[in-house]
DRENDO-921250 format. One record per residue (C-alpha): residue number from 1; x, y, z; chain. Coordinates in pm, 1 decimal, padded with zeros to 6 digits. Layout:
residues N
> NUM,X,Y,Z,A
...
end
This chain:
residues 352
> 1,-00000.3,-00000.9,00000.5,A
> 2,00130.0,00340.4,-00100.6,A
> 3,00055.9,00692.8,00018.9,A
> 4,00132.2,00981.9,-00217.8,A
> 5,00072.5,01310.2,-00033.9,A
> 6,00447.6,01346.0,00025.7,A
> 7,00557.2,01120.3,-00256.2,A
> 8,00493.9,00743.4,-00285.9,A
> 9,00569.9,00570.5,00042.9,A
> 10,00453.7,00249.5,00216.7,A
> 11,00178.4,00286.3,00477.4,A
> 12,00198.2,00036.2,00768.3,A
> 13,-00080.2,-00077.5,01002.1,A
> 14,-00368.9,-00015.2,00762.3,A
> 15,-00643.3,-00278.7,00753.0,A
> 16,-00699.4,-00433.1,00412.8,A
> 17,-01018.5,-00632.9,00343.8,A
> 18,-01064.3,-00905.4,00082.3,A
> 19,-01410.0,-00896.9,-00082.7,A
> 20,-01611.2,-01132.8,-00299.8,A
> 21,-01905.9,-01012.0,-00511.4,A
> 22,-02112.5,-01262.0,-00710.5,A
> 23,-02469.5,-01331.9,-00816.9,A
> 24,-02500.8,-01600.5,-00550.7,A
> 25,-02353.3,-01405.4,-00258.1,A
> 26,-02135.7,-01106.1,-00170.4,A
> 27,-01935.8,-00996.6,00129.6,A
> 28,-01592.4,-00974.9,00294.9,A
> 29,-01382.3,-01293.2,00308.7,A
> 30,-01080.4,-01193.4,00516.5,A
> 31,-00880.8,-00895.9,00644.7,A
> 32,-00521.4,-00818.8,00741.5,A
> 33,-00299.6,-00530.1,00851.1,A
> 34,-00024.5,-00400.5,00627.4,A
> 35,00328.1,-00461.1,00762.2,A
> 36,00603.7,-00201.7,00801.3,A
> 37,00669.7,-00222.5,00428.4,A
> 38,00301.7,-00154.9,00353.0,A
> 39,00251.7,-00506.0,00225.3,A
> 40,-00033.1,-00751.3,00285.0,A
> 41,-00097.2,-01116.5,00199.2,A
> 42,-00413.0,-01325.8,00147.7,A
> 43,-00458.7,-01693.0,00059.6,A
> 44,-00809.6,-01778.2,-00061.8,A
> 45,-00992.9,-02027.2,-00281.8,A
> 46,-01254.7,-01915.6,-00533.8,A
> 47,-01596.5,-02077.0,-00498.5,A
> 48,-01956.4,-02051.2,-00608.1,A
> 49,-02058.4,-01854.4,-00913.0,A
> 50,-01781.3,-01852.6,-01177.4,A
> 51,-01847.2,-01484.6,-01256.8,A
> 52,-01773.6,-01374.3,-00897.7,A
> 53,-01526.4,-01085.2,-00861.6,A
> 54,-01257.7,-01067.9,-00591.2,A
> 55,-01085.3,-00743.8,-00487.7,A
> 56,-00933.3,-00574.7,-00181.7,A
> 57,-01007.9,-00242.9,-00015.9,A
> 58,-00851.0,-00020.7,00247.8,A
> 59,-00985.9,00274.9,00444.8,A
> 60,-00750.8,00566.5,00498.9,A
> 61,-00845.0,00902.0,00656.3,A
> 62,-01205.9,00784.8,00643.9,A
> 63,-01201.4,00727.1,00266.6,A
> 64,-01230.7,00381.9,00107.5,A
> 65,-00992.1,00284.9,-00172.2,A
> 66,-01010.4,-00027.6,-00390.5,A
> 67,-00784.4,-00243.7,-00600.2,A
> 68,-00862.1,-00365.5,-00948.8,A
> 69,-01032.1,-00709.1,-00964.9,A
> 70,-00798.1,-00995.0,-00871.0,A
> 71,-00818.5,-01214.3,-01180.5,A
> 72,-00493.6,-01411.4,-01170.0,A
> 73,-00431.3,-01719.5,-00949.0,A
> 74,-00143.8,-01526.0,-00791.4,A
> 75,-00193.5,-01147.9,-00801.2,A
> 76,00085.8,-00913.4,-00697.6,A
> 77,00253.1,-00590.4,-00802.4,A
> 78,00046.7,-00309.9,-00953.2,A
> 79,-00270.5,-00520.7,-00981.6,A
> 80,-00272.7,-00581.8,-00606.5,A
> 81,-00150.8,-00237.8,-00505.3,A
> 82,-00383.6,00006.2,-00329.9,A
> 83,-00286.0,00372.6,-00345.0,A
> 84,-00431.3,00594.5,-00073.4,A
> 85,-00417.9,00970.7,-00030.9,A
> 86,-00430.8,01223.2,00247.7,A
> 87,-00751.1,01428.0,00254.1,A
> 88,-00812.0,01799.9,00245.5,A
> 89,-01111.4,02031.0,00254.5,A
> 90,-00907.8,02308.9,00096.6,A
> 91,-01029.9,02432.4,-00243.3,A
> 92,-00846.2,02179.1,-00455.8,A
> 93,-00951.4,02238.4,-00819.7,A
> 94,-01189.5,01981.6,-00965.5,A
> 95,-01180.0,01988.8,-01345.1,A
> 96,-01455.4,01883.5,-01586.4,A
> 97,-01277.0,01636.6,-01812.1,A
> 98,-01594.4,01536.0,-01992.8,A
> 99,-01958.5,01647.8,-02001.5,A
> 100,-02206.9,01433.6,-02192.1,A
> 101,-02570.8,01537.8,-02251.8,A
> 102,-02817.9,01278.6,-02384.5,A
> 103,-03172.6,01377.9,-02482.6,A
> 104,-03421.6,01108.5,-02577.3,A
> 105,-03726.1,01126.9,-02802.9,A
> 106,-04064.2,01212.0,-02644.6,A
> 107,-04295.2,00941.4,-02521.1,A
> 108,-04670.6,00921.2,-02584.1,A
> 109,-04730.4,01203.1,-02334.2,A
> 110,-04463.6,01426.0,-02488.8,A
> 111,-04223.2,01377.2,-02196.4,A
> 112,-03851.2,01342.3,-02265.8,A
> 113,-03577.3,01180.3,-02057.9,A
> 114,-03246.3,01368.0,-02029.8,A
> 115,-02920.1,01234.0,-01885.9,A
> 116,-02604.0,01423.5,-01799.2,A
> 117,-02273.1,01247.7,-01732.1,A
> 118,-01961.0,01417.4,-01594.8,A
> 119,-01603.2,01296.7,-01570.1,A
> 120,-01438.2,01498.3,-01293.1,A
> 121,-01061.2,01518.4,-01256.5,A
> 122,-00849.9,01582.5,-00947.2,A
> 123,-00493.4,01660.0,-01053.3,A
> 124,-00357.0,01699.2,-00700.2,A
> 125,-00204.9,01437.9,-00466.8,A
> 126,-00478.4,01468.2,-00202.0,A
> 127,-00841.2,01360.8,-00184.4,A
> 128,-01079.3,01655.0,-00181.3,A
> 129,-01348.6,01619.0,00086.8,A
> 130,-01634.7,01838.7,00200.0,A
> 131,-01566.2,02084.8,00480.0,A
> 132,-01921.2,02062.2,00614.1,A
> 133,-02281.3,01951.7,00547.8,A
> 134,-02347.1,02260.3,00334.9,A
> 135,-02010.3,02273.4,00158.4,A
> 136,-02012.2,02063.5,-00161.8,A
> 137,-01692.6,01934.4,-00312.4,A
> 138,-01821.0,02030.4,-00657.3,A
> 139,-02140.8,02173.6,-00804.4,A
> 140,-02304.1,02275.4,-01128.3,A
> 141,-02631.1,02421.5,-01255.5,A
> 142,-02949.3,02217.9,-01308.0,A
> 143,-03171.2,02325.8,-01601.3,A
> 144,-03464.5,02530.6,-01466.0,A
> 145,-03725.8,02310.3,-01636.2,A
> 146,-03577.9,01978.6,-01515.6,A
> 147,-03827.6,01765.2,-01321.7,A
> 148,-03767.4,01469.5,-01089.3,A
> 149,-03383.0,01477.5,-01093.9,A
> 150,-03220.7,01156.9,-00969.1,A
> 151,-02877.8,00992.8,-00949.3,A
> 152,-02797.0,00723.5,-01205.5,A
> 153,-02650.1,00401.6,-01060.9,A
> 154,-02400.5,00381.9,-01348.7,A
> 155,-02177.3,00650.7,-01198.4,A
> 156,-01929.6,00639.4,-00911.0,A
> 157,-02144.6,00841.0,-00669.4,A
> 158,-02391.5,00706.0,-00413.8,A
> 159,-02741.2,00864.6,-00427.2,A
> 160,-02701.9,01019.4,-00081.7,A
> 161,-02385.6,01203.7,-00193.5,A
> 162,-02557.4,01412.3,-00460.6,A
> 163,-02825.6,01671.9,-00388.8,A
> 164,-03061.3,01869.2,-00613.3,A
> 165,-03178.2,02191.9,-00455.3,A
> 166,-03204.7,02554.4,-00548.9,A
> 167,-03143.0,02481.6,-00916.0,A
> 168,-02798.5,02333.2,-00838.7,A
> 169,-02643.9,01985.6,-00847.7,A
> 170,-02414.9,01947.1,-00545.8,A
> 171,-02160.9,01669.3,-00492.7,A
> 172,-02059.9,01580.4,-00134.7,A
> 173,-01864.3,01260.9,-00208.2,A
> 174,-01483.4,01274.4,-00179.5,A
> 175,-01295.3,01311.3,-00506.3,A
> 176,-00959.6,01132.7,-00499.2,A
> 177,-00676.1,01204.4,-00743.1,A
> 178,-00756.4,01083.1,-01089.5,A
> 179,-01098.1,01071.2,-01255.7,A
> 180,-01440.3,01013.9,-01107.2,A
> 181,-01770.2,00980.4,-01289.6,A
> 182,-02113.2,01100.6,-01182.6,A
> 183,-02440.7,01073.8,-01371.5,A
> 184,-02792.2,01199.6,-01314.8,A
> 185,-03117.2,01208.9,-01509.2,A
> 186,-03431.5,01421.5,-01514.7,A
> 187,-03757.2,01451.9,-01706.6,A
> 188,-03861.2,01730.7,-01942.4,A
> 189,-04228.4,01807.7,-02002.6,A
> 190,-04374.0,01860.3,-02349.3,A
> 191,-04337.6,02237.1,-02309.3,A
> 192,-03982.1,02226.5,-02167.1,A
> 193,-03804.7,02293.3,-02497.2,A
> 194,-03594.5,02479.3,-02582.7,A
> 195,-03367.0,02328.8,-02317.1,A
> 196,-03085.1,02553.1,-02193.2,A
> 197,-02790.6,02397.0,-02010.7,A
> 198,-02542.8,02636.5,-01853.6,A
> 199,-02174.6,02539.7,-01854.6,A
> 200,-02027.4,02730.1,-01560.6,A
> 201,-01686.1,02558.5,-01570.0,A
> 202,-01432.3,02500.3,-01849.7,A
> 203,-01489.4,02160.8,-02011.3,A
> 204,-01225.2,01954.6,-02186.9,A
> 205,-01468.9,01749.2,-02397.5,A
> 206,-01837.8,01831.5,-02452.0,A
> 207,-02067.9,01579.0,-02619.4,A
> 208,-02438.8,01605.4,-02700.3,A
> 209,-02648.5,01307.6,-02821.6,A
> 210,-02995.6,01376.6,-02964.8,A
> 211,-03238.2,01098.2,-03048.9,A
> 212,-03481.3,01314.5,-03247.9,A
> 213,-03368.4,01362.2,-03611.6,A
> 214,-03508.0,01718.6,-03629.3,A
> 215,-03352.7,01836.8,-03303.1,A
> 216,-03111.5,02128.6,-03317.5,A
> 217,-02831.0,02227.5,-03082.8,A
> 218,-02633.9,02549.9,-03051.8,A
> 219,-02367.1,02698.8,-02827.3,A
> 220,-02048.2,02561.0,-02679.3,A
> 221,-01874.9,02543.9,-03017.9,A
> 222,-02045.1,02211.7,-03095.1,A
> 223,-02008.2,02051.2,-03438.2,A
> 224,-02201.9,01752.7,-03570.8,A
> 225,-02005.7,01432.3,-03627.5,A
> 226,-02106.2,01082.0,-03734.6,A
> 227,-02416.3,00950.2,-03557.4,A
> 228,-02400.2,00669.8,-03306.3,A
> 229,-02625.8,00380.6,-03209.6,A
> 230,-02662.4,00233.7,-02862.5,A
> 231,-02909.5,-00020.4,-02726.4,A
> 232,-03086.9,-00017.4,-03063.5,A
> 233,-03145.6,00358.8,-03052.0,A
> 234,-02985.3,00604.4,-03296.6,A
> 235,-02853.2,00943.4,-03187.8,A
> 236,-02719.1,01243.5,-03370.2,A
> 237,-02384.1,01332.4,-03215.1,A
> 238,-02223.5,01671.1,-03154.6,A
> 239,-01873.6,01732.3,-03013.0,A
> 240,-01662.6,02023.0,-02889.1,A
> 241,-01324.9,02043.7,-02715.5,A
> 242,-01175.4,02303.4,-02486.1,A
> 243,-01506.2,02477.3,-02410.0,A
> 244,-01460.1,02797.4,-02209.5,A
> 245,-01698.6,02908.0,-01936.1,A
> 246,-01948.5,03048.4,-01902.7,A
> 247,-02136.1,02904.5,-02199.8,A
> 248,-02491.7,02791.9,-02273.5,A
> 249,-02594.0,02490.3,-02478.2,A
> 250,-02946.1,02517.9,-02617.5,A
> 251,-03140.1,02224.9,-02758.0,A
> 252,-03466.8,02262.2,-02946.3,A
> 253,-03695.2,02074.0,-03184.2,A
> 254,-03835.1,02306.7,-03455.7,A
> 255,-04205.8,02316.4,-03525.9,A
> 256,-04254.6,02131.5,-03855.1,A
> 257,-04484.1,02253.9,-04134.0,A
> 258,-04630.9,01906.1,-04158.1,A
> 259,-04740.0,01928.4,-03794.5,A
> 260,-04906.3,02264.7,-03862.4,A
> 261,-05079.2,02129.5,-04174.0,A
> 262,-05210.0,01828.6,-03982.2,A
> 263,-05348.3,02046.2,-03707.1,A
> 264,-05501.8,02283.0,-03962.2,A
> 265,-05675.1,01997.1,-04145.0,A
> 266,-05801.9,01855.8,-03817.1,A
> 267,-05941.1,02196.6,-03724.2,A
> 268,-06106.9,02239.0,-04066.9,A
> 269,-06255.3,01889.3,-04042.8,A
> 270,-06393.7,01966.4,-03697.9,A
> 271,-06558.2,02288.2,-03824.5,A
> 272,-06708.4,02102.8,-04119.8,A
> 273,-06849.1,01833.4,-03894.8,A
> 274,-07006.0,02092.8,-03665.8,A
> 275,-07157.6,02278.1,-03963.5,A
> 276,-07292.1,01955.5,-04113.0,A
> 277,-07446.6,01843.6,-03784.4,A
> 278,-07605.7,02186.4,-03740.7,A
> 279,-07755.9,02172.3,-04090.3,A
> 280,-07892.0,01821.0,-04029.9,A
> 281,-08031.1,01930.4,-03697.0,A
> 282,-08212.9,02231.6,-03845.7,A
> 283,-08341.5,02023.7,-04137.8,A
> 284,-08468.3,01759.5,-03898.9,A
> 285,-08640.3,02024.0,-03690.1,A
> 286,-08808.0,02161.4,-04000.1,A
> 287,-08932.4,01816.8,-04102.2,A
> 288,-09068.2,01764.8,-03752.5,A
> 289,-09257.1,02092.4,-03772.9,A
> 290,-09415.1,01982.8,-04103.0,A
> 291,-09517.9,01647.3,-03956.0,A
> 292,-09673.7,01813.2,-03654.4,A
> 293,-09857.1,02052.1,-03885.0,A
> 294,-10009.0,01754.9,-04075.7,A
> 295,-10110.1,01559.5,-03766.4,A
> 296,-10266.9,01840.2,-03563.6,A
> 297,-10487.7,02127.9,-03654.7,A
> 298,-10293.9,02406.2,-03823.9,A
> 299,-10164.1,02637.1,-03555.2,A
> 300,-10236.8,03000.7,-03544.2,A
> 301,-09968.4,03242.1,-03669.9,A
> 302,-09862.8,03288.2,-03308.8,A
> 303,-09811.7,02911.5,-03264.8,A
> 304,-09600.3,02895.6,-03580.2,A
> 305,-09376.5,03169.1,-03449.3,A
> 306,-09337.9,02977.3,-03124.4,A
> 307,-09244.0,02656.6,-03308.7,A
> 308,-08980.1,02842.6,-03508.3,A
> 309,-08842.7,03007.0,-03193.2,A
> 310,-08805.7,02666.3,-03023.2,A
> 311,-08626.1,02519.9,-03328.3,A
> 312,-08386.2,02812.5,-03349.5,A
> 313,-08319.5,02791.0,-02975.2,A
> 314,-08242.9,02416.7,-03000.0,A
> 315,-08016.3,02462.6,-03301.2,A
> 316,-07818.7,02731.7,-03121.8,A
> 317,-07778.3,02504.4,-02820.5,A
> 318,-07644.8,02216.0,-03034.7,A
> 319,-07368.6,02427.6,-03193.6,A
> 320,-07153.0,02465.2,-02883.4,A
> 321,-07100.6,02358.1,-02523.5,A
> 322,-07291.3,02556.5,-02262.1,A
> 323,-07193.6,02670.5,-01918.7,A
> 324,-07424.6,02566.7,-01632.0,A
> 325,-07578.0,02918.2,-01628.6,A
> 326,-07632.4,02917.8,-02005.8,A
> 327,-07792.5,02571.9,-01994.0,A
> 328,-08024.9,02683.3,-01712.8,A
> 329,-08132.5,02988.0,-01917.2,A
> 330,-08182.2,02766.3,-02223.9,A
> 331,-08403.6,02518.8,-02036.5,A
> 332,-08603.8,02800.6,-01873.1,A
> 333,-08661.0,02982.9,-02204.1,A
> 334,-08754.4,02658.2,-02384.5,A
> 335,-09001.1,02562.0,-02111.3,A
> 336,-09165.1,02902.7,-02136.7,A
> 337,-09191.2,02874.3,-02517.6,A
> 338,-09343.2,02523.5,-02491.7,A
> 339,-09596.4,02647.4,-02236.8,A
> 340,-09695.9,02933.7,-02463.4,A
> 341,-09714.0,02694.5,-02759.4,A
> 342,-09947.9,02460.4,-02569.6,A
> 343,-10181.1,02751.3,-02487.3,A
> 344,-10175.3,02871.2,-02848.4,A
> 345,-10257.9,02521.5,-02981.5,A
> 346,-10538.8,02481.9,-02731.0,A
> 347,-10688.0,02816.8,-02830.0,A
> 348,-10660.2,02719.7,-03196.6,A
> 349,-10842.9,02390.7,-03130.9,A
> 350,-11124.0,02566.7,-02946.3,A
> 351,-11157.6,02816.6,-03231.1,A
> 352,-11214.5,02533.9,-03480.9,A
end
């Protein structure tokens, strides 16, 4: 085991734990203390699931460090070496080595899934840790229209080490020398585009993947390159290098003329249907008036006017939805007209 804060040196009396992780079971198998030369030794026999992984870990200054998987029958040298670092809460620079933005196509409800992946680099010889519960090790902006942000399990950060509050993404996990990956996702509603993502730190490599063929991206010096396919899904791909901050990447899907034409035709069809139904309704009302006129004694001129008023009132009602107050007025006026019509017909019958 080596420490590097003051140059590589062996670290004695540090407990090293041998782990096994497999589909059948997982857990620690053995532990040992490093000797004065910083060395440790384990003898173990593999068992159970053949795809089980064996590795060792050590905790130093409260931070856990891990070896690469132990794949050889006898593992030694660099593959078995664990390098640990002193910790600091001082403002050690954390660089954005890579920033990847993936935007999927909308689902049936028009909702899109967006994913952002960061590779963070610590070029120092110490592990950067938080100085307190409200002091993140690193942070960045969250798009204002992002909903339900959550940590992706594919990164190197535990869910409880990343917070989403106040429009910021805050990392509280320690960042050791080298590279560390974090990933989070969020949903975008159907009215969330255009999407604006603020780059508040210089970025070595910026990549944007867009699943929608008509999507457009601007800002950050991005240029389109050959598309890529993953998990059976095709994405347009945009790349930029050495992006200065601040910068804003904006993603949008233009409104297509075909969409407008479809909506226009639907609207025209709806108007035609309403007009046709209104004409049929009025024609039916007229035929009903004629039938009534043949089956009952001819009404007086006043009764005819009342019949026409009722037909016009019904036709007007059928042409649009009514509020509760409008429907109440319609029913009251129609009842009054029917009452007057009944009196007029009765008077006409008595006159004959």
